C-alpha positions in Angstrom: 28.1 -19.8 -12.1 26.8 -18.0 -15.2 28.7 -14.8 -14.7 32.2 -16.4 -14.6 31.3 -18.7 -17.5 30.4 -15.7 -19.6 33.5 -13.8 -18.4 35.7 -16.7 -19.6 34.1 -16.8 -23.0 34.4 -13.0 -23.4 38.0 -13.1 -22.3 39.1 -15.9 -24.6 37.2 -14.7 -27.7 38.4 -11.2 -27.2 42.0 -12.2 -26.9 41.7 -14.5 -29.9 40.8 -11.8 -32.4 42.0 -8.6 -30.6 45.2 -9.2 -28.6 47.2 -6.2 -27.4 48.5 -4.2 -30.4 52.0 -3.0 -30.8 53.0 -0.4 -33.3 56.3 0.6 -35.1 55.3 4.2 -34.6 55.6 3.8 -30.9 59.0 2.1 -30.8 61.3 5.0 -30.5 64.4 4.1 -28.4 68.1 5.0 -28.1 70.3 3.5 -30.8 74.1 3.2 -30.8 74.3 1.3 -34.0 76.5 -1.7 -33.1 76.0 -5.5 -33.4 77.8 -7.5 -30.8 79.1 -11.1 -31.0 77.4 -13.5 -28.7 79.1 -16.1 -26.6 82.6 -15.3 -27.8 85.4 -13.8 -25.8 87.5 -11.1 -27.6 91.2 -11.4 -27.9 92.8 -10.3 -24.6 89.9 -11.5 -22.4 88.1 -8.1 -21.9 85.8 -5.8 -23.9 83.1 -6.5 -26.4 83.8 -7.3 -30.0 81.6 -5.7 -32.7 80.2 -7.9 -35.4 78.8 -5.0 -37.5 78.2 -1.3 -37.2 75.6 1.0 -38.7 74.7 4.7 -38.2 75.4 6.4 -35.8 78.4 4.3 -34.6 79.7 3.7 -38.2 79.5 7.5 -38.9 81.5 8.1 -35.8 84.3 5.8 -37.0 83.6 2.4 -35.3 84.1 -0.7 -37.6 83.3 -4.4 -37.5 86.0 -6.2 -35.6 86.6 -3.3 -33.1 86.7 -4.3 -29.5 85.0 -1.8 -27.1 87.0 -1.5 -23.9 85.4 1.4 -22.0 82.2 3.4 -22.3 81.9 6.8 -20.6 85.1 5.9 -18.8 83.6 2.7 -17.3 85.1 -0.7 -18.2 83.0 -3.0 -20.5 83.2 -6.7 -19.9 80.0 -8.0 -21.4 77.3 -7.1 -24.0 75.0 -6.2 -21.1 77.4 -3.6 -19.9 77.2 -1.7 -23.2 73.5 -2.3 -23.6 72.8 -0.8 -20.2 74.5 2.4 -21.0 72.6 2.7 -24.3 69.2 2.0 -22.6 69.8 4.7 -20.0 70.5 7.3 -22.7 68.5 10.4 -23.3 68.0 12.7 -26.3 71.2 14.7 -26.9 73.5 12.2 -25.1 76.8 11.3 -26.6 78.6 8.1 -25.6 82.4 8.2 -25.3 83.9 4.9 -26.5 87.4 3.6 -26.1 88.2 0.7 -28.4 91.0 -1.2 -30.0 91.4 -2.2 -33.6 93.7 -4.9 -35.0 95.2 -4.2 -38.4 98.2 -5.3 -40.5 100.5 -3.0 -38.5 99.3 -4.1 -35.1 96.8 -2.6 -32.6 95.4 0.8 -32.9 93.6 2.7 -30.0 90.3 4.2 -30.9 88.5 7.1 -29.1 85.2 8.3 -30.4 82.1 10.2 -29.2 78.9 8.6 -30.6 75.7 10.7 -30.5 72.8 8.4 -29.6 70.1 8.3 -32.2 66.4 8.1 -31.1 64.3 6.5 -33.7 61.7 3.8 -34.3 62.7 0.2 -35.1 63.4 -0.2 -38.9 65.6 -2.2 -41.2 68.1 0.7 -41.1 69.0 -0.6 -37.6 70.5 -3.5 -39.4 72.2 -1.4 -42.1 69.6 -2.5 -44.7 68.1 -0.4 -47.5 64.3 -0.3 -47.3 61.2 1.5 -48.4 58.0 2.0 -46.5 55.3 0.4 -48.7 51.5 -0.2 -48.6 49.2 -2.5 -50.5 45.6 -3.7 -50.0 44.0 -7.0 -49.1 40.9 -8.6 -50.5 38.7 -6.5 -48.2 40.3 -3.3 -49.4 42.2 -2.6 -46.2 45.6 -1.0 -46.4 48.4 -3.1 -45.2 51.7 -1.3 -44.4 55.2 -2.7 -44.2 58.8 -2.6 -45.4 60.3 -3.7 -48.7 63.9 -4.6 -48.5 65.3 -4.8 -52.0 68.1 -7.3 -53.0 71.7 -6.0 -52.6 73.1 -3.9 -55.4 74.8 -6.1 -58.0 72.6 -9.1 -57.3 71.6 -11.2 -60.3 68.1 -10.1 -61.4 65.4 -11.0 -61.3 65.9 -11.8 -57.6 64.0 -14.4 -55.6 61.6 -13.0 -53.0 60.1 -13.8 -49.6 57.0 -12.6 -47.9 56.9 -12.8 -44.1 54.0 -13.3 -41.8 54.2 -12.4 -38.1 52.5 -13.9 -34.9 49.2 -12.8 -33.5 50.8 -10.6 -30.8 53.5 -9.2 -33.0 54.0 -7.0 -36.1 56.4 -6.8 -39.0 59.4 -6.8 -36.6 59.0 -10.5 -36.0 61.3 -11.5 -38.8 63.6 -8.5 -38.8 66.5 -10.3 -36.9 67.2 -12.6 -39.8 66.7 -10.0 -42.6 70.4 -9.1 -42.9 71.4 -12.7 -43.7 68.6 -13.2 -46.1 69.5 -9.8 -47.8 73.1 -11.0 -48.2 71.8 -14.1 -50.0 70.4 -11.8 -52.7 66.7 -12.1 -51.7 64.0 -9.4 -51.9 62.0 -9.2 -48.7 58.5 -7.9 -47.7 57.8 -7.5 -44.0 54.3 -6.2 -43.3 51.6 -5.9 -40.6 48.5 -8.0 -40.9 45.2 -6.2 -40.8 44.3 -5.3 -37.2 48.0 -5.4 -36.3 50.8 -2.7 -36.2 50.2 0.2 -38.6 47.8 -1.6 -40.9 44.1 -0.9 -41.1 41.5 -3.0 -39.3 40.7 -3.8 -35.7 40.7 -7.6 -35.5 42.6 -10.7 -36.7 41.3 -14.1 -37.9 44.1 -16.5 -36.7 45.2 -17.3 -40.3 42.0 -17.1 -42.3 42.2 -13.6 -43.8 45.9 -13.5 -43.0 46.5 -16.2 -45.6 44.8 -13.9 -48.2 47.1 -11.1 -47.0 50.1 -13.3 -47.6 48.9 -13.8 -51.2 48.4 -10.0 -51.6 52.0 -9.6 -50.4 53.1 -12.2 -53.0 51.4 -10.2 -55.7 53.1 -7.0 -54.5 56.5 -8.6 -54.8 55.7 -10.3 -58.1 54.8 -6.9 -59.5 58.3 -5.4 -58.9 60.6 -5.4 -61.9 63.6 -6.6 -59.9 61.8 -9.7 -58.4 61.2 -12.9 -60.3 57.5 -13.7 -60.0 58.1 -17.4 -60.2 60.7 -17.5 -57.4 58.7 -16.3 -54.4 58.4 -18.1 -51.1 56.5 -17.4 -47.9 57.8 -17.5 -44.3 55.6 -17.3 -41.2 55.8 -17.6 -37.4 53.0 -18.8 -35.2 49.8 -17.4 -36.7 51.9 -16.1 -39.6 53.1 -19.7 -40.1 49.5 -21.0 -40.2 48.6 -18.2 -42.7 51.6 -19.0 -44.9 50.7 -22.7 -45.0 47.1 -21.9 -45.9 48.2 -19.4 -48.6 50.6 -22.0 -50.1 47.8 -24.5 -50.3 45.7 -22.0 -52.2 48.1 -20.3 -54.6 50.4 -22.4 -56.9 52.8 -19.4 -57.3 54.2 -20.1 -53.8 57.5 -22.0 -54.4 58.7 -22.7 -50.9 57.8 -22.3 -47.3 59.6 -21.5 -44.0 57.4 -22.1 -41.0 58.1 -21.4 -37.3 55.8 -23.0 -34.7 52.5 -22.9 -36.6 49.5 -24.6 -35.1 48.0 -27.5 -37.2 44.3 -26.9 -36.6 42.7 -23.8 -35.0 39.9 -25.7 -33.2 42.4 -28.1 -31.5 44.7 -25.1 -30.7 41.8 -23.5 -28.9 41.2 -26.7 -27.0 44.8 -26.8 -26.0 44.8 -23.2 -24.8 41.6 -23.8 -22.7 43.2 -26.9 -21.3 46.2 -25.0 -20.0 43.8 -23.1 -17.7 42.6 -26.5 -16.4 39.1 -26.0 -17.9 37.2 -28.6 -19.9 37.4 -27.6 -23.6 34.1 -29.3 -24.5 32.3 -26.8 -22.1 33.8 -23.7 -23.6 35.0 -24.4 -27.1 31.8 -23.8 -29.1 30.8 -20.4 -27.5 34.4 -19.1 -27.6 34.7 -19.9 -31.3 31.3 -18.6 -32.1 31.9 -15.2 -30.5 35.4 -15.0 -32.0 34.0 -15.9 -35.5 31.4 -13.2 -35.2 33.8 -10.5 -34.1 36.6 -11.5 -36.5 34.2 -12.4 -39.4 35.7 -15.8 -40.3 35.0 -19.5 -39.9 37.3 -21.1 -37.4 36.6 -24.6 -38.6 38.2 -23.7 -41.9 41.5 -22.7 -40.4 43.4 -26.0 -40.7 46.9 -25.3 -42.0 48.0 -28.9 -41.9 45.2 -29.9 -44.3 46.0 -26.9 -46.6 49.5 -28.3 -47.2 48.0 -31.3 -48.9 47.8 -29.3 -52.1 51.2 -27.7 -51.8 54.0 -29.5 -53.5 57.1 -27.4 -52.8 59.7 -27.8 -50.1 59.0 -26.9 -46.5 61.4 -25.9 -43.7 59.8 -26.2 -40.3 61.2 -25.1 -36.9 59.4 -25.7 -33.6 60.6 -25.3 -30.0 60.7 -28.4 -27.9 59.4 -26.4 -24.9 56.7 -24.5 -26.8 54.1 -23.6 -24.2 51.6 -22.0 -26.7 51.6 -24.5 -29.7 52.4 -28.1 -28.7 55.3 -29.7 -30.5 53.0 -32.4 -31.6 51.8 -30.0 -34.3 55.3 -30.1 -35.9 55.2 -33.9 -35.9 51.7 -33.7 -37.5 53.0 -31.4 -40.3 55.9 -33.8 -40.9 53.6 -36.8 -41.2 51.3 -34.9 -43.6 54.0 -33.5 -45.9 56.6 -36.3 -45.7 60.1 -36.0 -47.2 59.4 -32.5 -48.6 59.4 -31.1 -45.1 62.7 -30.6 -43.3 62.0 -30.5 -39.5 64.2 -28.8 -36.9 63.1 -29.2 -33.3 64.8 -26.5 -31.1 65.9 -28.0 -27.9 65.0 -26.1 -24.7 63.2 -23.3 -26.6 59.7 -22.1 -26.1 57.2 -20.4 -28.4 58.8 -16.9 -28.1 62.2 -17.9 -27.1 65.3 -16.6 -28.8 66.2 -18.7 -31.8 69.8 -20.1 -32.0 72.4 -18.8 -34.4 72.0 -21.6 -37.0 68.4 -20.7 -37.4 
């Protein structure tokens, strides 16, 4: 009995503070450089319409609005057809694309050869300007990330947002929405928490030290001449949402919050996770938290994001999936009750913790 009991404690406490680590530097993959419209049939009933193009597709001559008809002489009917060709690509491959383009004078046939690019994920995949940046947290560890400046010609100083990612992710967590936020004239900082991605450190603390990292990110943005230090908000997903909420409760410079599926109280979140394995939380909670606290060097009982928001007086935008299997949707309702009218709640129907967010998001 003792051996499996200790094994469960070791597993849970290890996964809490040291989940599998992914890195930008290991994300090389083939890139065509096109964004495809979702759930919309192109004119004529066949092909894939391009929403936006970046390098290398843009350099080869493809433009937004083009409809791809054939790839390597094979017909294209869905986004998946095109994606499958790209995923199967190898260094040195060129993709032959036949497309049509509608203009003032009618339809034009397009034939281009696009050399696949092999590169790590970055904001350049979305056609965004960016800089690799680094700053330090309160423990002196180097945190690495991307700074995406506001668009050229934007009114300055620009507002800014600092993003926090989930416990199993890295700075890529918020990249899918960065294009729209960039177009709105906002400066953006996407970075890896300590112990995640390319940042220093080996463990996480489920929001405790991560909240301090969010404040360090705010200070980084506020120190840039093109960013207005009094117009910076925080956005966080899962653990990053908990960290953002706790940071907002500590630092009056935070003007607004966007949260996606944060837990309300770490101790109760651990109880919920233990319960999903059909084990009694009362039997395992204390030793799991004690070992996690020792390894991660933090106090789990102090990680209560919903309580932290009591001292935050700005607006909050909160999203939570109705089918969230990791953080119960009751957490969102608890945040709403605690914050009141300043919190705008959007429950995402049929979506889980890591499910794809809908277009209005």
